[in-house]
Gaussian input, Z-matrix of N, CA and C with variables (Angstrom, degrees):
# hf/3-21g

backbone

0 1
 N
 C     1     B1
 C     2     B2     1     A1
 N     3     B3     2     A2     1     D1
 C     4     B4     3     A3     2     D2
 C     5     B5     4     A4     3     D3
 N     6     B6     5     A5     4     D4
 C     7     B7     6     A6     5     D5
 C     8     B8     7     A7     6     D6
 N     9     B9     8     A8     7     D7
 C    10    B10     9     A9     8     D8
 C    11    B11    10    A10     9     D9
 N    12    B12    11    A11    10    D10
 C    13    B13    12    A12    11    D11
 C    14    B14    13    A13    12    D12
 N    15    B15    14    A14    13    D13
 C    16    B16    15    A15    14    D14
 C    17    B17    16    A16    15    D15
 N    18    B18    17    A17    16    D16
 C    19    B19    18    A18    17    D17
 C    20    B20    19    A19    18    D18
 N    21    B21    20    A20    19    D19
 C    22    B22    21    A21    20    D20
 C    23    B23    22    A22    21    D21
 N    24    B24    23    A23    22    D22
 C    25    B25    24    A24    23    D23
 C    26    B26    25    A25    24    D24
 N    27    B27    26    A26    25    D25
 C    28    B28    27    A27    26    D26
 C    29    B29    28    A28    27    D27
 N    30    B30    29    A29    28    D28
 C    31    B31    30    A30    29    D29
 C    32    B32    31    A31    30    D30
 N    33    B33    32    A32    31    D31
 C    34    B34    33    A33    32    D32
 C    35    B35    34    A34    33    D33
 N    36    B36    35    A35    34    D34
 C    37    B37    36    A36    35    D35
 C    38    B38    37    A37    36    D36
 N    39    B39    38    A38    37    D37
 C    40    B40    39    A39    38    D38
 C    41    B41    40    A40    39    D39
 N    42    B42    41    A41    40    D40
 C    43    B43    42    A42    41    D41
 C    44    B44    43    A43    42    D42
 N    45    B45    44    A44    43    D43
 C    46    B46    45    A45    44    D44
 C    47    B47    46    A46    45    D45
 N    48    B48    47    A47    46    D46
 C    49    B49    48    A48    47    D47
 C    50    B50    49    A49    48    D48
 N    51    B51    50    A50    49    D49
 C    52    B52    51    A51    50    D50
 C    53    B53    52    A52    51    D51
 N    54    B54    53    A53    52    D52
 C    55    B55    54    A54    53    D53
 C    56    B56    55    A55    54    D54
 N    57    B57    56    A56    55    D55
 C    58    B58    57    A57    56    D56
 C    59    B59    58    A58    57    D57
 N    60    B60    59    A59    58    D58
 C    61    B61    60    A60    59    D59
 C    62    B62    61    A61    60    D60
 N    63    B63    62    A62    61    D61
 C    64    B64    63    A63    62    D62
 C    65    B65    64    A64    63    D63
 N    66    B66    65    A65    64    D64
 C    67    B67    66    A66    65    D65
 C    68    B68    67    A67    66    D66
 N    69    B69    68    A68    67    D67
 C    70    B70    69    A69    68    D68
 C    71    B71    70    A70    69    D69
 N    72    B72    71    A71    70    D70
 C    73    B73    72    A72    71    D71
 C    74    B74    73    A73    72    D72
 N    75    B75    74    A74    73    D73
 C    76    B76    75    A75    74    D74
 C    77    B77    76    A76    75    D75
 N    78    B78    77    A77    76    D76
 C    79    B79    78    A78    77    D77
 C    80    B80    79    A79    78    D78
 N    81    B81    80    A80    79    D79
 C    82    B82    81    A81    80    D80
 C    83    B83    82    A82    81    D81
 N    84    B84    83    A83    82    D82
 C    85    B85    84    A84    83    D83
 C    86    B86    85    A85    84    D84
 N    87    B87    86    A86    85    D85
 C    88    B88    87    A87    86    D86
 C    89    B89    88    A88    87    D87
 N    90    B90    89    A89    88    D88
 C    91    B91    90    A90    89    D89
 C    92    B92    91    A91    90    D90
 N    93    B93    92    A92    91    D91
 C    94    B94    93    A93    92    D92
 C    95    B95    94    A94    93    D93
 N    96    B96    95    A95    94    D94
 C    97    B97    96    A96    95    D95
 C    98    B98    97    A97    96    D96
 N    99    B99    98    A98    97    D97
 C   100   B100    99    A99    98    D98
 C   101   B101   100   A100    99    D99
 N   102   B102   101   A101   100   D100
 C   103   B103   102   A102   101   D101
 C   104   B104   103   A103   102   D102
 N   105   B105   104   A104   103   D103
 C   106   B106   105   A105   104   D104
 C   107   B107   106   A106   105   D105
 N   108   B108   107   A107   106   D106
 C   109   B109   108   A108   107   D107
 C   110   B110   109   A109   108   D108
 N   111   B111   110   A110   109   D109
 C   112   B112   111   A111   110   D110
 C   113   B113   112   A112   111   D111
 N   114   B114   113   A113   112   D112
 C   115   B115   114   A114   113   D113
 C   116   B116   115   A115   114   D114
 N   117   B117   116   A116   115   D115
 C   118   B118   117   A117   116   D116
 C   119   B119   118   A118   117   D117
 N   120   B120   119   A119   118   D118
 C   121   B121   120   A120   119   D119
 C   122   B122   121   A121   120   D120
 N   123   B123   122   A122   121   D121
 C   124   B124   123   A123   122   D122
 C   125   B125   124   A124   123   D123
 N   126   B126   125   A125   124   D124
 C   127   B127   126   A126   125   D125
 C   128   B128   127   A127   126   D126
 N   129   B129   128   A128   127   D127
 C   130   B130   129   A129   128   D128
 C   131   B131   130   A130   129   D129
 N   132   B132   131   A131   130   D130
 C   133   B133   132   A132   131   D131
 C   134   B134   133   A133   132   D132
 N   135   B135   134   A134   133   D133
 C   136   B136   135   A135   134   D134
 C   137   B137   136   A136   135   D135
 N   138   B138   137   A137   136   D136
 C   139   B139   138   A138   137   D137
 C   140   B140   139   A139   138   D138
 N   141   B141   140   A140   139   D139
 C   142   B142   141   A141   140   D140
 C   143   B143   142   A142   141   D141
 N   144   B144   143   A143   142   D142
 C   145   B145   144   A144   143   D143
 C   146   B146   145   A145   144   D144
 N   147   B147   146   A146   145   D145
 C   148   B148   147   A147   146   D146
 C   149   B149   148   A148   147   D147
 N   150   B150   149   A149   148   D148
 C   151   B151   150   A150   149   D149
 C   152   B152   151   A151   150   D150
 N   153   B153   152   A152   151   D151
 C   154   B154   153   A153   152   D152
 C   155   B155   154   A154   153   D153
 N   156   B156   155   A155   154   D154
 C   157   B157   156   A156   155   D155
 C   158   B158   157   A157   156   D156
 N   159   B159   158   A158   157   D157
 C   160   B160   159   A159   158   D158
 C   161   B161   160   A160   159   D159
 N   162   B162   161   A161   160   D160
 C   163   B163   162   A162   161   D161
 C   164   B164   163   A163   162   D162
 N   165   B165   164   A164   163   D163
 C   166   B166   165   A165   164   D164
 C   167   B167   166   A166   165   D165
 N   168   B168   167   A167   166   D166
 C   169   B169   168   A168   167   D167
 C   170   B170   169   A169   168   D168
 N   171   B171   170   A170   169   D169
 C   172   B172   171   A171   170   D170
 C   173   B173   172   A172   171   D171
 N   174   B174   173   A173   172   D172
 C   175   B175   174   A174   173   D173
 C   176   B176   175   A175   174   D174
 N   177   B177   176   A176   175   D175
 C   178   B178   177   A177   176   D176
 C   179   B179   178   A178   177   D177
 N   180   B180   179   A179   178   D178
 C   181   B181   180   A180   179   D179
 C   182   B182   181   A181   180   D180
 N   183   B183   182   A182   181   D181
 C   184   B184   183   A183   182   D182
 C   185   B185   184   A184   183   D183
 N   186   B186   185   A185   184   D184
 C   187   B187   186   A186   185   D185
 C   188   B188   187   A187   186   D186
 N   189   B189   188   A188   187   D187
 C   190   B190   189   A189   188   D188
 C   191   B191   190   A190   189   D189
 N   192   B192   191   A191   190   D190
 C   193   B193   192   A192   191   D191
 C   194   B194   193   A193   192   D192
 N   195   B195   194   A194   193   D193
 C   196   B196   195   A195   194   D194
 C   197   B197   196   A196   195   D195
 N   198   B198   197   A197   196   D196
 C   199   B199   198   A198   197   D197
 C   200   B200   199   A199   198   D198
 N   201   B201   200   A200   199   D199
 C   202   B202   201   A201   200   D200
 C   203   B203   202   A202   201   D201
 N   204   B204   203   A203   202   D202
 C   205   B205   204   A204   203   D203
 C   206   B206   205   A205   204   D204
 N   207   B207   206   A206   205   D205
 C   208   B208   207   A207   206   D206
 C   209   B209   208   A208   207   D207
 N   210   B210   209   A209   208   D208
 C   211   B211   210   A210   209   D209
 C   212   B212   211   A211   210   D210
 N   213   B213   212   A212   211   D211
 C   214   B214   213   A213   212   D212
 C   215   B215   214   A214   213   D213

   B1=1.4530
   B2=1.5205
   B3=1.3205
   B4=1.4589
   B5=1.5248
   B6=1.3225
   B7=1.4505
   B8=1.5285
   B9=1.3198
   B10=1.4637
   B11=1.5175
   B12=1.3086
   B13=1.4605
   B14=1.5248
   B15=1.3237
   B16=1.4623
   B17=1.5187
   B18=1.3435
   B19=1.4682
   B20=1.5227
   B21=1.3343
   B22=1.4598
   B23=1.5241
   B24=1.3357
   B25=1.4659
   B26=1.5225
   B27=1.3175
   B28=1.4575
   B29=1.5166
   B30=1.3168
   B31=1.4589
   B32=1.5221
   B33=1.3269
   B34=1.4575
   B35=1.5324
   B36=1.3276
   B37=1.4643
   B38=1.5254
   B39=1.3226
   B40=1.4635
   B41=1.5257
   B42=1.3380
   B43=1.4716
   B44=1.5265
   B45=1.3286
   B46=1.4684
   B47=1.5238
   B48=1.3464
   B49=1.4635
   B50=1.5286
   B51=1.3179
   B52=1.4563
   B53=1.5302
   B54=1.3096
   B55=1.4583
   B56=1.5192
   B57=1.3280
   B58=1.4529
   B59=1.5183
   B60=1.3269
   B61=1.4517
   B62=1.5274
   B63=1.3249
   B64=1.4580
   B65=1.5211
   B66=1.3508
   B67=1.4641
   B68=1.5224
   B69=1.3302
   B70=1.4592
   B71=1.5150
   B72=1.3290
   B73=1.4600
   B74=1.5237
   B75=1.3181
   B76=1.4623
   B77=1.5240
   B78=1.3275
   B79=1.4609
   B80=1.5291
   B81=1.3150
   B82=1.4579
   B83=1.5276
   B84=1.3310
   B85=1.4682
   B86=1.5321
   B87=1.3228
   B88=1.4676
   B89=1.5334
   B90=1.3600
   B91=1.4670
   B92=1.5225
   B93=1.3297
   B94=1.4679
   B95=1.5290
   B96=1.3305
   B97=1.4607
   B98=1.5214
   B99=1.3424
   B100=1.4581
   B101=1.5168
   B102=1.3408
   B103=1.4614
   B104=1.5192
   B105=1.3186
   B106=1.4683
   B107=1.5134
   B108=1.3136
   B109=1.4594
   B110=1.5177
   B111=1.3057
   B112=1.4617
   B113=1.5292
   B114=1.3229
   B115=1.4580
   B116=1.5175
   B117=1.3271
   B118=1.4612
   B119=1.5191
   B120=1.3351
   B121=1.4555
   B122=1.5188
   B123=1.3092
   B124=1.4597
   B125=1.5127
   B126=1.3223
   B127=1.4520
   B128=1.5155
   B129=1.3080
   B130=1.4574
   B131=1.5224
   B132=1.3244
   B133=1.4625
   B134=1.5357
   B135=1.3228
   B136=1.4633
   B137=1.5286
   B138=1.3222
   B139=1.4661
   B140=1.5261
   B141=1.3208
   B142=1.4624
   B143=1.5300
   B144=1.3301
   B145=1.4603
   B146=1.5247
   B147=1.2903
   B148=1.4507
   B149=1.5242
   B150=1.3162
   B151=1.4557
   B152=1.5250
   B153=1.3204
   B154=1.4524
   B155=1.5253
   B156=1.2944
   B157=1.4535
   B158=1.5136
   B159=1.2968
   B160=1.4536
   B161=1.5072
   B162=1.2889
   B163=1.4665
   B164=1.5269
   B165=1.3287
   B166=1.4588
   B167=1.5252
   B168=1.3317
   B169=1.4642
   B170=1.5247
   B171=1.3357
   B172=1.4657
   B173=1.5244
   B174=1.3274
   B175=1.4666
   B176=1.5289
   B177=1.3373
   B178=1.4633
   B179=1.5230
   B180=1.3341
   B181=1.4631
   B182=1.5261
   B183=1.3514
   B184=1.4665
   B185=1.5217
   B186=1.3285
   B187=1.4661
   B188=1.5201
   B189=1.3063
   B190=1.4660
   B191=1.5241
   B192=1.3247
   B193=1.4559
   B194=1.5256
   B195=1.3002
   B196=1.4554
   B197=1.5317
   B198=1.3361
   B199=1.4698
   B200=1.5258
   B201=1.3272
   B202=1.4586
   B203=1.5230
   B204=1.3373
   B205=1.4725
   B206=1.5186
   B207=1.3316
   B208=1.4784
   B209=1.5236
   B210=1.3268
   B211=1.4602
   B212=1.5196
   B213=1.3388
   B214=1.4742
   B215=1.5150
   A1=110.15
   A2=117.28
   A3=122.66
   A4=108.99
   A5=115.76
   A6=120.91
   A7=108.71
   A8=116.92
   A9=121.96
   A10=107.12
   A11=116.66
   A12=121.98
   A13=110.71
   A14=116.88
   A15=121.53
   A16=113.07
   A17=117.10
   A18=120.53
   A19=109.05
   A20=116.71
   A21=120.91
   A22=109.63
   A23=116.52
   A24=119.63
   A25=113.64
   A26=118.49
   A27=120.12
   A28=112.55
   A29=115.75
   A30=122.40
   A31=111.83
   A32=116.22
   A33=121.83
   A34=107.51
   A35=117.10
   A36=121.16
   A37=113.16
   A38=117.91
   A39=120.71
   A40=111.07
   A41=117.50
   A42=119.83
   A43=113.11
   A44=116.89
   A45=124.14
   A46=113.86
   A47=116.40
   A48=121.08
   A49=108.08
   A50=116.21
   A51=120.89
   A52=111.14
   A53=115.83
   A54=122.63
   A55=105.75
   A56=116.34
   A57=120.69
   A58=112.11
   A59=115.14
   A60=121.44
   A61=109.61
   A62=116.39
   A63=121.89
   A64=114.07
   A65=118.23
   A66=120.83
   A67=109.78
   A68=116.25
   A69=121.02
   A70=106.63
   A71=115.67
   A72=120.59
   A73=110.63
   A74=114.43
   A75=121.77
   A76=105.94
   A77=116.51
   A78=122.11
   A79=106.48
   A80=117.01
   A81=121.50
   A82=110.82
   A83=118.33
   A84=120.79
   A85=113.32
   A86=117.65
   A87=121.53
   A88=111.56
   A89=116.72
   A90=126.29
   A91=114.22
   A92=118.40
   A93=120.67
   A94=108.40
   A95=116.58
   A96=120.38
   A97=110.74
   A98=115.32
   A99=123.37
   A100=108.90
   A101=116.22
   A102=119.91
   A103=109.77
   A104=115.60
   A105=122.20
   A106=107.79
   A107=117.85
   A108=120.42
   A109=111.27
   A110=117.42
   A111=122.25
   A112=111.71
   A113=116.93
   A114=123.36
   A115=108.19
   A116=117.30
   A117=121.86
   A118=109.25
   A119=117.67
   A120=121.35
   A121=113.68
   A122=118.65
   A123=119.56
   A124=112.46
   A125=113.43
   A126=119.76
   A127=108.61
   A128=117.14
   A129=122.32
   A130=107.38
   A131=116.23
   A132=121.97
   A133=112.16
   A134=117.63
   A135=121.15
   A136=111.79
   A137=117.09
   A138=120.64
   A139=111.99
   A140=117.49
   A141=123.90
   A142=112.24
   A143=114.87
   A144=120.27
   A145=109.34
   A146=115.26
   A147=121.15
   A148=107.39
   A149=116.62
   A150=120.71
   A151=110.78
   A152=116.31
   A153=122.52
   A154=108.12
   A155=115.77
   A156=120.06
   A157=109.86
   A158=116.74
   A159=122.60
   A160=109.47
   A161=117.66
   A162=127.97
   A163=115.84
   A164=117.76
   A165=120.08
   A166=111.47
   A167=117.61
   A168=120.22
   A169=110.12
   A170=116.26
   A171=121.02
   A172=110.79
   A173=117.14
   A174=121.34
   A175=110.23
   A176=116.76
   A177=120.71
   A178=113.42
   A179=118.44
   A180=119.73
   A181=110.97
   A182=117.11
   A183=120.61
   A184=113.99
   A185=118.24
   A186=122.47
   A187=109.95
   A188=116.54
   A189=121.12
   A190=112.18
   A191=117.87
   A192=120.38
   A193=109.88
   A194=116.03
   A195=122.13
   A196=109.41
   A197=118.68
   A198=120.45
   A199=112.97
   A200=117.03
   A201=120.64
   A202=113.27
   A203=117.06
   A204=122.02
   A205=109.70
   A206=118.27
   A207=120.85
   A208=114.26
   A209=118.44
   A210=119.27
   A211=113.16
   A212=117.70
   A213=120.96
   A214=111.84
   D1=156.89
   D2=179.91
   D3=-97.93
   D4=139.97
   D5=-172.28
   D6=-152.52
   D7=167.89
   D8=172.79
   D9=-111.47
   D10=129.86
   D11=-175.58
   D12=-69.08
   D13=128.22
   D14=-176.58
   D15=-88.10
   D16=-16.75
   D17=175.98
   D18=-155.24
   D19=158.51
   D20=178.78
   D21=-54.64
   D22=142.22
   D23=-173.55
   D24=-136.77
   D25=30.86
   D26=176.81
   D27=83.93
   D28=-145.83
   D29=-169.82
   D30=-107.55
   D31=138.75
   D32=172.69
   D33=-72.79
   D34=125.65
   D35=-177.11
   D36=-69.06
   D37=-13.10
   D38=-179.22
   D39=-91.15
   D40=-55.15
   D41=-176.02
   D42=-98.46
   D43=-11.17
   D44=179.63
   D45=67.60
   D46=13.90
   D47=173.85
   D48=-89.26
   D49=157.15
   D50=-179.74
   D51=-67.50
   D52=139.77
   D53=170.61
   D54=-87.41
   D55=112.11
   D56=-173.10
   D57=-112.58
   D58=153.39
   D59=177.69
   D60=-49.51
   D61=132.64
   D62=179.76
   D63=93.99
   D64=-14.16
   D65=177.41
   D66=-65.69
   D67=144.40
   D68=172.07
   D69=-81.54
   D70=128.73
   D71=-175.83
   D72=-128.50
   D73=162.88
   D74=168.78
   D75=-111.46
   D76=128.79
   D77=177.53
   D78=-106.57
   D79=114.34
   D80=-177.41
   D81=-80.87
   D82=165.25
   D83=179.53
   D84=-56.81
   D85=-27.95
   D86=178.53
   D87=-79.23
   D88=-0.81
   D89=179.82
   D90=78.80
   D91=4.59
   D92=172.57
   D93=-69.63
   D94=148.46
   D95=179.24
   D96=-125.31
   D97=145.55
   D98=-178.82
   D99=-143.85
   D100=160.58
   D101=175.16
   D102=-61.50
   D103=142.29
   D104=177.93
   D105=-129.21
   D106=139.04
   D107=-179.76
   D108=80.44
   D109=-155.61
   D110=-175.54
   D111=-82.12
   D112=119.17
   D113=178.76
   D114=-120.86
   D115=126.13
   D116=178.94
   D117=-72.40
   D118=120.46
   D119=-178.81
   D120=-109.26
   D121=-1.80
   D122=176.81
   D123=136.26
   D124=169.83
   D125=-178.16
   D126=-136.66
   D127=132.63
   D128=176.08
   D129=-95.23
   D130=106.54
   D131=-173.02
   D132=-59.12
   D133=-46.47
   D134=-175.76
   D135=-59.27
   D136=-42.08
   D137=-176.52
   D138=-98.89
   D139=0.02
   D140=178.57
   D141=52.67
   D142=44.58
   D143=178.04
   D144=-108.06
   D145=141.04
   D146=175.32
   D147=-114.73
   D148=130.45
   D149=-178.09
   D150=-102.31
   D151=130.08
   D152=174.82
   D153=-127.91
   D154=150.13
   D155=177.61
   D156=-147.16
   D157=150.99
   D158=173.65
   D159=-112.29
   D160=40.32
   D161=-177.81
   D162=9.18
   D163=-76.31
   D164=-174.28
   D165=-69.70
   D166=-30.06
   D167=177.07
   D168=-62.11
   D169=-46.80
   D170=179.41
   D171=-67.24
   D172=-38.90
   D173=178.89
   D174=-59.21
   D175=-45.99
   D176=-177.19
   D177=-73.09
   D178=-9.77
   D179=173.80
   D180=-67.35
   D181=-27.29
   D182=-178.27
   D183=-124.22
   D184=-7.44
   D185=-178.46
   D186=-130.03
   D187=156.20
   D188=179.42
   D189=-124.01
   D190=23.36
   D191=-179.90
   D192=-142.68
   D193=166.39
   D194=176.52
   D195=-63.28
   D196=136.24
   D197=178.76
   D198=-60.16
   D199=-27.79
   D200=-177.78
   D201=-97.46
   D202=-12.26
   D203=-179.98
   D204=-136.54
   D205=65.41
   D206=-173.85
   D207=-64.01
   D208=-21.66
   D209=-178.39
   D210=-88.45
   D211=-7.56
   D212=-179.90
   D213=-75.13

């Protein structure tokens, strides 16, 4: 399910960025949480690129299980 994080929750196991209060997250049936939708991952000043990722969205394009519980 999609949710908004109510408090900081450590590190996203996919992108390794912090899960921060207010982030849009996906909460899987195993209760693991990951970034959902557009997440700002940084900007490379020299090349003027901005990186965004939807962590769990991209993961589920090629996988059908939780990154931390692949056998579930």
